Steps between C-alpha positions, in 0.01 A plus 500: 500500500352482847581195709135399511460520123823306449377227736168484311672474161729223626202314639311535171793367295541204735129425472506502121810278479403252769301181458428351158123555505567865579740531207227372268275780626765774515323745267161467672653527848711798397189674365308411819771656719535803272123560512503479879785750511329739259187481712700621798524175694790486745773249426406293808144484371637386164701230678189380683292494182777317319527239774128430465535476123802270531309269735210491256723416202678231700174333600321531163814412298390707203646811342362819647321599177338157458327485837125478480223600732459131584868481604446791736183346647684172567791687659280689743285200601 
């Protein structure tokens, strides 16, 4: 396994086993990251997208799948 891929896989595992609200959303986050990877996004892009998603979940304090359009509007205001 290439060093870069190993680093990415370690990062992904740490992300999914980190904070409690992330553990509750592990399946959705894992699918989100897998979809980004399958769509050819670089691992640094995936990290950036994940950081934005993590900030959103932290602020809204709802599971990823339960966020509404209203939650997103409030976040971006």
